[in-house]
ChimeraX commands (.cxc) that place a marker at each C-alpha (Angstrom):
marker #1 position 10.75,-64.87,-53.39 radius 0.5
marker #1 position 8.94,-62.09,-55.22 radius 0.5
marker #1 position 11.32,-59.38,-56.37 radius 0.5
marker #1 position 8.81,-56.78,-57.56 radius 0.5
marker #1 position 5.76,-55.08,-56.12 radius 0.5
marker #1 position 2.77,-53.70,-57.97 radius 0.5
marker #1 position 2.86,-49.94,-57.32 radius 0.5
marker #1 position 0.24,-48.94,-59.87 radius 0.5
marker #1 position -2.34,-48.67,-57.11 radius 0.5
marker #1 position -0.25,-46.02,-55.38 radius 0.5
marker #1 position 0.01,-44.18,-58.68 radius 0.5
marker #1 position -3.78,-44.16,-58.97 radius 0.5
marker #1 position -4.06,-42.88,-55.40 radius 0.5
marker #1 position -1.78,-39.98,-56.37 radius 0.5
marker #1 position -4.06,-39.18,-59.30 radius 0.5
marker #1 position -7.07,-39.18,-56.99 radius 0.5
marker #1 position -5.21,-36.95,-54.54 radius 0.5
marker #1 position -4.42,-34.59,-57.40 radius 0.5
marker #1 position -8.11,-34.25,-58.20 radius 0.5
marker #1 position -8.87,-33.51,-54.53 radius 0.5
marker #1 position -6.04,-30.97,-54.29 radius 0.5
marker #1 position -7.10,-29.28,-57.53 radius 0.5
marker #1 position -10.75,-29.01,-56.43 radius 0.5
marker #1 position -9.69,-27.64,-53.03 radius 0.5
marker #1 position -7.31,-25.19,-54.70 radius 0.5
marker #1 position -10.04,-23.86,-57.00 radius 0.5
marker #1 position -12.41,-23.50,-54.03 radius 0.5
marker #1 position -9.69,-21.67,-52.08 radius 0.5
marker #1 position -9.25,-19.28,-55.03 radius 0.5
marker #1 position -12.98,-18.54,-54.98 radius 0.5
marker #1 position -12.76,-17.75,-51.27 radius 0.5
marker #1 position -9.69,-15.64,-51.98 radius 0.5
marker #1 position -11.66,-13.54,-54.47 radius 0.5
marker #1 position -14.42,-13.06,-51.88 radius 0.5
marker #1 position -11.78,-11.89,-49.41 radius 0.5
marker #1 position -10.35,-9.59,-52.07 radius 0.5
marker #1 position -13.75,-7.94,-52.52 radius 0.5
marker #1 position -14.06,-7.09,-48.83 radius 0.5
marker #1 position -10.36,-6.20,-48.55 radius 0.5
marker #1 position -10.64,-3.73,-51.45 radius 0.5
marker #1 position -13.62,-2.11,-49.75 radius 0.5
marker #1 position -11.61,-1.68,-46.54 radius 0.5
marker #1 position -8.60,-0.22,-48.36 radius 0.5
marker #1 position -10.74,2.15,-50.43 radius 0.5
marker #1 position -12.60,3.39,-47.32 radius 0.5
marker #1 position -9.51,3.68,-45.11 radius 0.5
marker #1 position -8.32,7.17,-46.13 radius 0.5
marker #1 position -11.83,8.64,-45.95 radius 0.5
marker #1 position -12.44,7.08,-42.54 radius 0.5
marker #1 position -9.04,8.15,-41.17 radius 0.5
marker #1 position -9.68,11.77,-42.19 radius 0.5
marker #1 position -13.09,11.75,-40.51 radius 0.5
marker #1 position -11.63,10.12,-37.40 radius 0.5
marker #1 position -8.75,12.60,-37.15 radius 0.5
marker #1 position -11.13,15.52,-37.63 radius 0.5
marker #1 position -13.52,14.15,-35.02 radius 0.5
marker #1 position -10.77,13.53,-32.47 radius 0.5
marker #1 position -9.17,16.92,-33.15 radius 0.5
marker #1 position -12.52,18.65,-32.64 radius 0.5
marker #1 position -12.88,16.96,-29.25 radius 0.5
marker #1 position -9.52,18.17,-27.95 radius 0.5
marker #1 position -10.74,21.67,-26.82 radius 0.5
marker #1 position -13.77,20.26,-24.95 radius 0.5
marker #1 position -11.82,19.26,-21.88 radius 0.5
marker #1 position -10.19,22.67,-21.66 radius 0.5
marker #1 position -13.58,24.34,-22.25 radius 0.5
marker #1 position -15.12,22.41,-19.37 radius 0.5
marker #1 position -12.23,23.29,-17.07 radius 0.5
marker #1 position -12.37,27.00,-17.94 radius 0.5
marker #1 position -16.17,27.22,-17.59 radius 0.5
marker #1 position -15.99,25.45,-14.23 radius 0.5
marker #1 position -13.16,27.76,-13.09 radius 0.5
marker #1 position -14.94,31.01,-13.99 radius 0.5
marker #1 position -18.24,29.75,-12.61 radius 0.5
marker #1 position -16.51,28.97,-9.33 radius 0.5
marker #1 position -14.79,32.37,-9.39 radius 0.5
marker #1 position -18.08,34.14,-10.01 radius 0.5
marker #1 position -19.80,32.26,-7.20 radius 0.5
marker #1 position -16.94,33.13,-4.86 radius 0.5
marker #1 position -17.04,36.83,-5.78 radius 0.5
marker #1 position -20.81,37.00,-5.40 radius 0.5
marker #1 position -20.57,35.55,-1.89 radius 0.5
marker #1 position -17.78,37.92,-0.86 radius 0.5
marker #1 position -18.63,40.79,1.52 radius 0.5
marker #1 position -16.78,44.12,1.59 radius 0.5
marker #1 position -16.92,47.08,3.94 radius 0.5
marker #1 position -15.89,50.16,1.96 radius 0.5
marker #1 position -17.42,51.81,-1.07 radius 0.5
marker #1 position -14.21,51.44,-3.10 radius 0.5
marker #1 position -14.05,47.73,-2.32 radius 0.5
marker #1 position -17.70,47.35,-3.38 radius 0.5
marker #1 position -16.93,49.11,-6.65 radius 0.5
marker #1 position -13.87,46.93,-7.30 radius 0.5
marker #1 position -15.85,43.79,-6.42 radius 0.5
marker #1 position -18.68,44.81,-8.74 radius 0.5
marker #1 position -16.22,45.37,-11.59 radius 0.5
marker #1 position -14.57,41.98,-10.95 radius 0.5
marker #1 position -18.00,40.31,-10.96 radius 0.5
marker #1 position -18.93,41.92,-14.28 radius 0.5
marker #1 position -15.60,40.98,-15.88 radius 0.5
marker #1 position -15.94,37.42,-14.60 radius 0.5
marker #1 position -19.53,37.20,-15.87 radius 0.5
marker #1 position -18.44,38.38,-19.30 radius 0.5
marker #1 position -15.49,35.99,-19.37 radius 0.5
marker #1 position -17.75,33.14,-18.24 radius 0.5
marker #1 position -20.27,33.99,-20.96 radius 0.5
marker #1 position -17.48,34.03,-23.57 radius 0.5
marker #1 position -16.16,30.67,-22.38 radius 0.5
marker #1 position -19.67,29.17,-22.37 radius 0.5
marker #1 position -20.25,30.48,-25.90 radius 0.5
marker #1 position -16.92,29.01,-26.99 radius 0.5
marker #1 position -17.84,25.69,-25.39 radius 0.5
marker #1 position -21.19,25.66,-27.18 radius 0.5
marker #1 position -19.48,26.36,-30.49 radius 0.5
marker #1 position -17.06,23.49,-29.96 radius 0.5
marker #1 position -19.89,21.16,-28.92 radius 0.5
marker #1 position -21.87,22.14,-32.01 radius 0.5
marker #1 position -18.82,21.49,-34.16 radius 0.5
marker #1 position -18.35,18.04,-32.61 radius 0.5
marker #1 position -22.06,17.28,-33.04 radius 0.5
marker #1 position -21.89,18.21,-36.73 radius 0.5
marker #1 position -18.85,16.03,-37.25 radius 0.5
marker #1 position -20.45,13.19,-35.34 radius 0.5
marker #1 position -23.38,13.16,-37.77 radius 0.5
marker #1 position -20.92,12.16,-40.52 radius 0.5
marker #1 position -18.40,10.26,-38.40 radius 0.5
marker #1 position -20.97,8.07,-36.59 radius 0.5
marker #1 position -22.35,6.32,-39.71 radius 0.5
marker #1 position -18.85,6.20,-41.20 radius 0.5
marker #1 position -17.56,4.49,-38.04 radius 0.5
marker #1 position -20.37,1.93,-38.11 radius 0.5
marker #1 position -19.69,1.26,-41.80 radius 0.5
marker #1 position -15.94,0.95,-41.09 radius 0.5
marker #1 position -16.53,-1.55,-38.30 radius 0.5
marker #1 position -18.85,-3.59,-40.53 radius 0.5
marker #1 position -16.36,-3.58,-43.42 radius 0.5
marker #1 position -13.57,-4.81,-41.14 radius 0.5
marker #1 position -15.83,-7.45,-39.62 radius 0.5
marker #1 position -16.82,-8.74,-43.06 radius 0.5
marker #1 position -13.19,-8.65,-44.16 radius 0.5
marker #1 position -11.96,-10.64,-41.16 radius 0.5
marker #1 position -14.73,-13.22,-41.67 radius 0.5
marker #1 position -13.84,-13.60,-45.37 radius 0.5
marker #1 position -10.13,-13.85,-44.52 radius 0.5
marker #1 position -10.77,-16.52,-41.90 radius 0.5
marker #1 position -12.87,-18.60,-44.30 radius 0.5
marker #1 position -10.14,-18.39,-46.94 radius 0.5
marker #1 position -7.39,-19.51,-44.57 radius 0.5
marker #1 position -9.49,-22.44,-43.34 radius 0.5
marker #1 position -9.89,-23.83,-46.87 radius 0.5
marker #1 position -6.29,-22.84,-47.71 radius 0.5
marker #1 position -4.90,-24.89,-44.82 radius 0.5
marker #1 position -7.10,-27.83,-45.77 radius 0.5
marker #1 position -5.64,-27.57,-49.28 radius 0.5
marker #1 position -2.09,-27.42,-47.92 radius 0.5
marker #1 position -2.65,-30.50,-45.75 radius 0.5
marker #1 position -4.16,-32.37,-48.72 radius 0.5
marker #1 position -1.16,-31.38,-50.86 radius 0.5
marker #1 position 1.29,-32.58,-48.20 radius 0.5
marker #1 position -0.53,-35.91,-47.93 radius 0.5
marker #1 position -0.45,-36.25,-51.70 radius 0.5
marker #1 position 3.28,-35.42,-51.65 radius 0.5
marker #1 position 3.88,-38.15,-49.07 radius 0.5
marker #1 position 2.04,-40.69,-51.24 radius 0.5
marker #1 position 4.12,-39.55,-54.22 radius 0.5
marker #1 position 7.32,-39.97,-52.20 radius 0.5
marker #1 position 6.18,-43.42,-51.08 radius 0.5
marker #1 position 5.36,-44.35,-54.67 radius 0.5
marker #1 position 8.84,-43.23,-55.74 radius 0.5
marker #1 position 10.47,-45.19,-52.91 radius 0.5
marker #1 position 8.58,-48.38,-53.83 radius 0.5
marker #1 position 9.55,-48.01,-57.49 radius 0.5
marker #1 position 13.15,-47.43,-56.50 radius 0.5
marker #1 position 13.02,-50.54,-54.30 radius 0.5
marker #1 position 11.90,-52.58,-57.29 radius 0.5
marker #1 position 14.97,-51.39,-59.18 radius 0.5
marker #1 position 17.20,-52.17,-56.19 radius 0.5
marker #1 position 15.89,-55.76,-56.32 radius 0.5
marker #1 position 16.44,-56.34,-60.04 radius 0.5
marker #1 position 19.31,-54.05,-61.07 radius 0.5
marker #1 position 22.65,-54.68,-59.33 radius 0.5
marker #1 position 24.03,-51.35,-60.52 radius 0.5
marker #1 position 21.31,-49.55,-58.54 radius 0.5
marker #1 position 23.12,-50.47,-55.33 radius 0.5
marker #1 position 25.38,-47.48,-56.02 radius 0.5
marker #1 position 22.43,-45.21,-56.84 radius 0.5
marker #1 position 19.95,-43.41,-54.66 radius 0.5
marker #1 position 18.30,-45.49,-51.95 radius 0.5
marker #1 position 14.51,-45.74,-51.56 radius 0.5
marker #1 position 14.49,-43.64,-48.38 radius 0.5
marker #1 position 16.01,-40.78,-50.38 radius 0.5
marker #1 position 12.59,-40.26,-51.93 radius 0.5
marker #1 position 11.21,-38.99,-48.61 radius 0.5
marker #1 position 14.28,-36.87,-47.97 radius 0.5
marker #1 position 14.10,-35.43,-51.47 radius 0.5
marker #1 position 10.49,-34.29,-51.05 radius 0.5
marker #1 position 10.47,-33.06,-47.45 radius 0.5
marker #1 position 13.88,-31.52,-46.69 radius 0.5
marker #1 position 13.62,-27.74,-47.28 radius 0.5
marker #1 position 15.75,-26.27,-50.11 radius 0.5
marker #1 position 16.86,-29.79,-51.01 radius 0.5
marker #1 position 13.32,-30.42,-52.22 radius 0.5
marker #1 position 13.64,-27.70,-54.85 radius 0.5
marker #1 position 15.89,-29.95,-56.97 radius 0.5
marker #1 position 16.23,-33.50,-55.67 radius 0.5
marker #1 position 12.71,-34.88,-56.37 radius 0.5
marker #1 position 13.24,-34.25,-60.09 radius 0.5
marker #1 position 16.60,-36.05,-60.21 radius 0.5
marker #1 position 15.19,-38.91,-58.14 radius 0.5
marker #1 position 12.20,-39.30,-60.47 radius 0.5
marker #1 position 14.40,-39.10,-63.54 radius 0.5
marker #1 position 16.72,-41.78,-62.16 radius 0.5
marker #1 position 13.84,-44.16,-61.43 radius 0.5
marker #1 position 12.32,-43.56,-64.90 radius 0.5
marker #1 position 15.61,-43.89,-66.80 radius 0.5
marker #1 position 16.86,-46.93,-64.88 radius 0.5
marker #1 position 13.50,-48.63,-65.37 radius 0.5
marker #1 position 13.79,-48.03,-69.12 radius 0.5
marker #1 position 17.33,-49.41,-69.07 radius 0.5
marker #1 position 16.23,-52.49,-67.09 radius 0.5
marker #1 position 13.42,-53.22,-69.55 radius 0.5
marker #1 position 15.81,-52.87,-72.48 radius 0.5
marker #1 position 18.57,-54.88,-70.80 radius 0.5
marker #1 position 16.14,-57.75,-70.17 radius 0.5
marker #1 position 14.94,-57.63,-73.79 radius 0.5
marker #1 position 11.40,-56.71,-72.77 radius 0.5
marker #1 position 11.35,-53.58,-74.90 radius 0.5
marker #1 position 13.48,-52.56,-77.85 radius 0.5
marker #1 position 14.65,-48.99,-78.28 radius 0.5
marker #1 position 14.05,-47.45,-81.67 radius 0.5
marker #1 position 17.36,-45.87,-82.60 radius 0.5
marker #1 position 15.56,-43.36,-84.82 radius 0.5
marker #1 position 13.21,-42.15,-82.07 radius 0.5
marker #1 position 14.03,-39.32,-79.69 radius 0.5
marker #1 position 13.47,-39.90,-75.99 radius 0.5
marker #1 position 11.92,-36.73,-74.58 radius 0.5
marker #1 position 11.09,-38.18,-71.17 radius 0.5
marker #1 position 13.71,-36.13,-69.31 radius 0.5
marker #1 position 12.53,-32.94,-71.01 radius 0.5
marker #1 position 8.93,-33.84,-70.17 radius 0.5
marker #1 position 9.78,-34.38,-66.50 radius 0.5
marker #1 position 11.73,-31.13,-66.40 radius 0.5
marker #1 position 8.71,-29.27,-67.77 radius 0.5
marker #1 position 6.49,-30.96,-65.17 radius 0.5
marker #1 position 8.90,-29.94,-62.43 radius 0.5
marker #1 position 9.05,-26.34,-63.68 radius 0.5
marker #1 position 5.25,-26.10,-63.56 radius 0.5
marker #1 position 5.19,-27.69,-60.10 radius 0.5
marker #1 position 7.71,-25.21,-58.71 radius 0.5
marker #1 position 5.87,-22.35,-60.38 radius 0.5
marker #1 position 2.56,-23.52,-58.96 radius 0.5
marker #1 position 3.77,-24.20,-55.43 radius 0.5
marker #1 position 6.28,-21.39,-54.93 radius 0.5
marker #1 position 6.19,-18.67,-57.60 radius 0.5
marker #1 position 2.42,-18.33,-57.99 radius 0.5
marker #1 position 1.78,-18.61,-54.26 radius 0.5
marker #1 position 4.29,-15.81,-53.65 radius 0.5
marker #1 position 2.59,-13.69,-56.33 radius 0.5
marker #1 position -0.87,-14.45,-54.94 radius 0.5
marker #1 position 0.22,-13.59,-51.41 radius 0.5
marker #1 position 1.81,-10.34,-52.59 radius 0.5
marker #1 position -1.26,-9.49,-54.64 radius 0.5
marker #1 position -3.96,-10.15,-52.04 radius 0.5
marker #1 position -2.24,-9.67,-48.67 radius 0.5
marker #1 position 0.16,-6.81,-49.39 radius 0.5
marker #1 position -0.45,-3.34,-50.77 radius 0.5
marker #1 position 2.66,-3.10,-52.89 radius 0.5
marker #1 position 3.25,-3.22,-56.64 radius 0.5
marker #1 position 1.47,-6.55,-57.18 radius 0.5
marker #1 position -1.67,-5.30,-55.45 radius 0.5
marker #1 position -1.74,-2.05,-57.39 radius 0.5
marker #1 position -0.53,-3.06,-60.84 radius 0.5
marker #1 position -1.91,-6.57,-61.39 radius 0.5
marker #1 position -5.42,-7.67,-62.26 radius 0.5
marker #1 position -6.38,-9.80,-59.29 radius 0.5
marker #1 position -8.85,-11.97,-61.18 radius 0.5
marker #1 position -6.24,-12.68,-63.87 radius 0.5
marker #1 position -3.72,-13.77,-61.24 radius 0.5
marker #1 position -6.21,-16.28,-59.87 radius 0.5
marker #1 position -6.98,-17.63,-63.37 radius 0.5
marker #1 position -3.26,-17.95,-64.15 radius 0.5
marker #1 position -2.65,-19.80,-60.86 radius 0.5
marker #1 position -5.46,-22.24,-61.60 radius 0.5
marker #1 position -4.29,-22.80,-65.19 radius 0.5
marker #1 position -0.71,-23.51,-64.05 radius 0.5
marker #1 position -2.01,-25.92,-61.41 radius 0.5
marker #1 position -4.18,-27.72,-63.99 radius 0.5
marker #1 position -1.27,-28.02,-66.45 radius 0.5
marker #1 position 0.98,-29.34,-63.68 radius 0.5
marker #1 position -1.61,-31.94,-62.67 radius 0.5
marker #1 position -2.13,-33.02,-66.30 radius 0.5
marker #1 position 1.61,-33.44,-66.86 radius 0.5
marker #1 position 1.91,-35.40,-63.62 radius 0.5
marker #1 position -1.02,-37.61,-64.64 radius 0.5
marker #1 position 0.65,-38.45,-67.95 radius 0.5
marker #1 position 3.93,-39.18,-66.16 radius 0.5
marker #1 position 2.34,-41.43,-63.51 radius 0.5
marker #1 position 0.28,-43.36,-66.06 radius 0.5
marker #1 position 3.42,-43.74,-68.18 radius 0.5
marker #1 position 5.42,-45.18,-65.31 radius 0.5
marker #1 position 2.55,-47.40,-64.18 radius 0.5
marker #1 position 2.74,-48.95,-67.63 radius 0.5
marker #1 position 6.44,-49.63,-67.09 radius 0.5
marker #1 position 5.69,-51.11,-63.66 radius 0.5
marker #1 position 3.23,-53.55,-65.25 radius 0.5
marker #1 position 5.84,-54.55,-67.84 radius 0.5
marker #1 position 8.29,-55.30,-65.04 radius 0.5
marker #1 position 5.72,-57.40,-63.17 radius 0.5
marker #1 position 4.67,-59.33,-66.29 radius 0.5
marker #1 position 8.31,-60.23,-66.99 radius 0.5
marker #1 position 9.58,-60.66,-63.45 radius 0.5
marker #1 position 11.07,-64.05,-64.28 radius 0.5
marker #1 position 13.54,-62.42,-66.66 radius 0.5
marker #1 position 15.31,-60.62,-63.86 radius 0.5
marker link #1:1,2 radius 0.2
marker link #1:2,3 radius 0.2
marker link #1:3,4 radius 0.2
marker link #1:4,5 radius 0.2
marker link #1:5,6 radius 0.2
marker link #1:6,7 radius 0.2
marker link #1:7,8 radius 0.2
marker link #1:8,9 radius 0.2
marker link #1:9,10 radius 0.2
marker link #1:10,11 radius 0.2
marker link #1:11,12 radius 0.2
marker link #1:12,13 radius 0.2
marker link #1:13,14 radius 0.2
marker link #1:14,15 radius 0.2
marker link #1:15,16 radius 0.2
marker link #1:16,17 radius 0.2
marker link #1:17,18 radius 0.2
marker link #1:18,19 radius 0.2
marker link #1:19,20 radius 0.2
marker link #1:20,21 radius 0.2
marker link #1:21,22 radius 0.2
marker link #1:22,23 radius 0.2
marker link #1:23,24 radius 0.2
marker link #1:24,25 radius 0.2
marker link #1:25,26 radius 0.2
marker link #1:26,27 radius 0.2
marker link #1:27,28 radius 0.2
marker link #1:28,29 radius 0.2
marker link #1:29,30 radius 0.2
marker link #1:30,31 radius 0.2
marker link #1:31,32 radius 0.2
marker link #1:32,33 radius 0.2
marker link #1:33,34 radius 0.2
marker link #1:34,35 radius 0.2
marker link #1:35,36 radius 0.2
marker link #1:36,37 radius 0.2
marker link #1:37,38 radius 0.2
marker link #1:38,39 radius 0.2
marker link #1:39,40 radius 0.2
marker link #1:40,41 radius 0.2
marker link #1:41,42 radius 0.2
marker link #1:42,43 radius 0.2
marker link #1:43,44 radius 0.2
marker link #1:44,45 radius 0.2
marker link #1:45,46 radius 0.2
marker link #1:46,47 radius 0.2
marker link #1:47,48 radius 0.2
marker link #1:48,49 radius 0.2
marker link #1:49,50 radius 0.2
marker link #1:50,51 radius 0.2
marker link #1:51,52 radius 0.2
marker link #1:52,53 radius 0.2
marker link #1:53,54 radius 0.2
marker link #1:54,55 radius 0.2
marker link #1:55,56 radius 0.2
marker link #1:56,57 radius 0.2
marker link #1:57,58 radius 0.2
marker link #1:58,59 radius 0.2
marker link #1:59,60 radius 0.2
marker link #1:60,61 radius 0.2
marker link #1:61,62 radius 0.2
marker link #1:62,63 radius 0.2
marker link #1:63,64 radius 0.2
marker link #1:64,65 radius 0.2
marker link #1:65,66 radius 0.2
marker link #1:66,67 radius 0.2
marker link #1:67,68 radius 0.2
marker link #1:68,69 radius 0.2
marker link #1:69,70 radius 0.2
marker link #1:70,71 radius 0.2
marker link #1:71,72 radius 0.2
marker link #1:72,73 radius 0.2
marker link #1:73,74 radius 0.2
marker link #1:74,75 radius 0.2
marker link #1:75,76 radius 0.2
marker link #1:76,77 radius 0.2
marker link #1:77,78 radius 0.2
marker link #1:78,79 radius 0.2
marker link #1:79,80 radius 0.2
marker link #1:80,81 radius 0.2
marker link #1:81,82 radius 0.2
marker link #1:82,83 radius 0.2
marker link #1:83,84 radius 0.2
marker link #1:84,85 radius 0.2
marker link #1:85,86 radius 0.2
marker link #1:86,87 radius 0.2
marker link #1:87,88 radius 0.2
marker link #1:88,89 radius 0.2
marker link #1:89,90 radius 0.2
marker link #1:90,91 radius 0.2
marker link #1:91,92 radius 0.2
marker link #1:92,93 radius 0.2
marker link #1:93,94 radius 0.2
marker link #1:94,95 radius 0.2
marker link #1:95,96 radius 0.2
marker link #1:96,97 radius 0.2
marker link #1:97,98 radius 0.2
marker link #1:98,99 radius 0.2
marker link #1:99,100 radius 0.2
marker link #1:100,101 radius 0.2
marker link #1:101,102 radius 0.2
marker link #1:102,103 radius 0.2
marker link #1:103,104 radius 0.2
marker link #1:104,105 radius 0.2
marker link #1:105,106 radius 0.2
marker link #1:106,107 radius 0.2
marker link #1:107,108 radius 0.2
marker link #1:108,109 radius 0.2
marker link #1:109,110 radius 0.2
marker link #1:110,111 radius 0.2
marker link #1:111,112 radius 0.2
marker link #1:112,113 radius 0.2
marker link #1:113,114 radius 0.2
marker link #1:114,115 radius 0.2
marker link #1:115,116 radius 0.2
marker link #1:116,117 radius 0.2
marker link #1:117,118 radius 0.2
marker link #1:118,119 radius 0.2
marker link #1:119,120 radius 0.2
marker link #1:120,121 radius 0.2
marker link #1:121,122 radius 0.2
marker link #1:122,123 radius 0.2
marker link #1:123,124 radius 0.2
marker link #1:124,125 radius 0.2
marker link #1:125,126 radius 0.2
marker link #1:126,127 radius 0.2
marker link #1:127,128 radius 0.2
marker link #1:128,129 radius 0.2
marker link #1:129,130 radius 0.2
marker link #1:130,131 radius 0.2
marker link #1:131,132 radius 0.2
marker link #1:132,133 radius 0.2
marker link #1:133,134 radius 0.2
marker link #1:134,135 radius 0.2
marker link #1:135,136 radius 0.2
marker link #1:136,137 radius 0.2
marker link #1:137,138 radius 0.2
marker link #1:138,139 radius 0.2
marker link #1:139,140 radius 0.2
marker link #1:140,141 radius 0.2
marker link #1:141,142 radius 0.2
marker link #1:142,143 radius 0.2
marker link #1:143,144 radius 0.2
marker link #1:144,145 radius 0.2
marker link #1:145,146 radius 0.2
marker link #1:146,147 radius 0.2
marker link #1:147,148 radius 0.2
marker link #1:148,149 radius 0.2
marker link #1:149,150 radius 0.2
marker link #1:150,151 radius 0.2
marker link #1:151,152 radius 0.2
marker link #1:152,153 radius 0.2
marker link #1:153,154 radius 0.2
marker link #1:154,155 radius 0.2
marker link #1:155,156 radius 0.2
marker link #1:156,157 radius 0.2
marker link #1:157,158 radius 0.2
marker link #1:158,159 radius 0.2
marker link #1:159,160 radius 0.2
marker link #1:160,161 radius 0.2
marker link #1:161,162 radius 0.2
marker link #1:162,163 radius 0.2
marker link #1:163,164 radius 0.2
marker link #1:164,165 radius 0.2
marker link #1:165,166 radius 0.2
marker link #1:166,167 radius 0.2
marker link #1:167,168 radius 0.2
marker link #1:168,169 radius 0.2
marker link #1:169,170 radius 0.2
marker link #1:170,171 radius 0.2
marker link #1:171,172 radius 0.2
marker link #1:172,173 radius 0.2
marker link #1:173,174 radius 0.2
marker link #1:174,175 radius 0.2
marker link #1:175,176 radius 0.2
marker link #1:176,177 radius 0.2
marker link #1:177,178 radius 0.2
marker link #1:178,179 radius 0.2
marker link #1:179,180 radius 0.2
marker link #1:180,181 radius 0.2
marker link #1:181,182 radius 0.2
marker link #1:182,183 radius 0.2
marker link #1:183,184 radius 0.2
marker link #1:184,185 radius 0.2
marker link #1:185,186 radius 0.2
marker link #1:186,187 radius 0.2
marker link #1:187,188 radius 0.2
marker link #1:188,189 radius 0.2
marker link #1:189,190 radius 0.2
marker link #1:190,191 radius 0.2
marker link #1:191,192 radius 0.2
marker link #1:192,193 radius 0.2
marker link #1:193,194 radius 0.2
marker link #1:194,195 radius 0.2
marker link #1:195,196 radius 0.2
marker link #1:196,197 radius 0.2
marker link #1:197,198 radius 0.2
marker link #1:198,199 radius 0.2
marker link #1:199,200 radius 0.2
marker link #1:200,201 radius 0.2
marker link #1:201,202 radius 0.2
marker link #1:202,203 radius 0.2
marker link #1:203,204 radius 0.2
marker link #1:204,205 radius 0.2
marker link #1:205,206 radius 0.2
marker link #1:206,207 radius 0.2
marker link #1:207,208 radius 0.2
marker link #1:208,209 radius 0.2
marker link #1:209,210 radius 0.2
marker link #1:210,211 radius 0.2
marker link #1:211,212 radius 0.2
marker link #1:212,213 radius 0.2
marker link #1:213,214 radius 0.2
marker link #1:214,215 radius 0.2
marker link #1:215,216 radius 0.2
marker link #1:216,217 radius 0.2
marker link #1:217,218 radius 0.2
marker link #1:218,219 radius 0.2
marker link #1:219,220 radius 0.2
marker link #1:220,221 radius 0.2
marker link #1:221,222 radius 0.2
marker link #1:222,223 radius 0.2
marker link #1:223,224 radius 0.2
marker link #1:224,225 radius 0.2
marker link #1:225,226 radius 0.2
marker link #1:226,227 radius 0.2
marker link #1:227,228 radius 0.2
marker link #1:228,229 radius 0.2
marker link #1:229,230 radius 0.2
marker link #1:230,231 radius 0.2
marker link #1:231,232 radius 0.2
marker link #1:232,233 radius 0.2
marker link #1:233,234 radius 0.2
marker link #1:234,235 radius 0.2
marker link #1:235,236 radius 0.2
marker link #1:236,237 radius 0.2
marker link #1:237,238 radius 0.2
marker link #1:238,239 radius 0.2
marker link #1:239,240 radius 0.2
marker link #1:240,241 radius 0.2
marker link #1:241,242 radius 0.2
marker link #1:242,243 radius 0.2
marker link #1:243,244 radius 0.2
marker link #1:244,245 radius 0.2
marker link #1:245,246 radius 0.2
marker link #1:246,247 radius 0.2
marker link #1:247,248 radius 0.2
marker link #1:248,249 radius 0.2
marker link #1:249,250 radius 0.2
marker link #1:250,251 radius 0.2
marker link #1:251,252 radius 0.2
marker link #1:252,253 radius 0.2
marker link #1:253,254 radius 0.2
marker link #1:254,255 radius 0.2
marker link #1:255,256 radius 0.2
marker link #1:256,257 radius 0.2
marker link #1:257,258 radius 0.2
marker link #1:258,259 radius 0.2
marker link #1:259,260 radius 0.2
marker link #1:260,261 radius 0.2
marker link #1:261,262 radius 0.2
marker link #1:262,263 radius 0.2
marker link #1:263,264 radius 0.2
marker link #1:264,265 radius 0.2
marker link #1:265,266 radius 0.2
marker link #1:266,267 radius 0.2
marker link #1:267,268 radius 0.2
marker link #1:268,269 radius 0.2
marker link #1:269,270 radius 0.2
marker link #1:270,271 radius 0.2
marker link #1:271,272 radius 0.2
marker link #1:272,273 radius 0.2
marker link #1:273,274 radius 0.2
marker link #1:274,275 radius 0.2
marker link #1:275,276 radius 0.2
marker link #1:276,277 radius 0.2
marker link #1:277,278 radius 0.2
marker link #1:278,279 radius 0.2
marker link #1:279,280 radius 0.2
marker link #1:280,281 radius 0.2
marker link #1:281,282 radius 0.2
marker link #1:282,283 radius 0.2
marker link #1:283,284 radius 0.2
marker link #1:284,285 radius 0.2
marker link #1:285,286 radius 0.2
marker link #1:286,287 radius 0.2
marker link #1:287,288 radius 0.2
marker link #1:288,289 radius 0.2
marker link #1:289,290 radius 0.2
marker link #1:290,291 radius 0.2
marker link #1:291,292 radius 0.2
marker link #1:292,293 radius 0.2
marker link #1:293,294 radius 0.2
marker link #1:294,295 radius 0.2
marker link #1:295,296 radius 0.2
marker link #1:296,297 radius 0.2
marker link #1:297,298 radius 0.2
marker link #1:298,299 radius 0.2
marker link #1:299,300 radius 0.2
marker link #1:300,301 radius 0.2
marker link #1:301,302 radius 0.2
marker link #1:302,303 radius 0.2
marker link #1:303,304 radius 0.2
marker link #1:304,305 radius 0.2
marker link #1:305,306 radius 0.2
marker link #1:306,307 radius 0.2
marker link #1:307,308 radius 0.2
marker link #1:308,309 radius 0.2
marker link #1:309,310 radius 0.2
marker link #1:310,311 radius 0.2
marker link #1:311,312 radius 0.2
marker link #1:312,313 radius 0.2
marker link #1:313,314 radius 0.2
view
């Protein structure tokens, strides 16, 4: 019965997935910069638009009162003009009331005209500003939507790649379970999936799982006499994997937090950082992480082939 499986194909699939994820990530960063351009325009225009809007709304407040007062005095004047009196004194008093009402009505009409003229003047500036504001927000929402579409596609691709990586790790661990009796007390193959997909736990465990598979594979090859360790050489594999893991965490968590704070919040990151530089840094970190992972996968695939070629020794 065959003890070992050839997992190099899965390793190559991971490398292909990395290329897809990297391309999607770069595209998402380009869409993010397009969103940033429209978002900056909205933020820069906001204070100017709000001032115009407040001024326009404030200028409209007296219009309702003006209309009510003009209607009231017009009705009062019409009522007085239709009123009939019998005595000379009553006629004199009525005439005086009519004149006072006419003057008050004229003053209220003049005041209403002034307020209407003020609103009309403000509307000449507010109208185009409102149309521009609506267009800016429409463009911004469209750019934001496009970014999130490609961002979610990237996230799904990354999760699929992570699953393949976890499966690759589980298969490699299963090989060790089949040839190394001492591995029965170590981590089980299913722990690879747990390590990668359980929140918080996945901040640490995937690295220790990968290190265990790598180190135990080295030990198995040496124990079977397939490879000979050079006592004068220094094994930097654990340091290499730790560096890879640091870049992965930085790329997935730290840089994404910084990017979100830079482009979707208006705090210190938005104000004090160069947005283009943040995108370049995120891409560079992602590229370095992918390169380190490529070297690691190719390195372990080589070990997997050595195990397969010497399966009879186990």
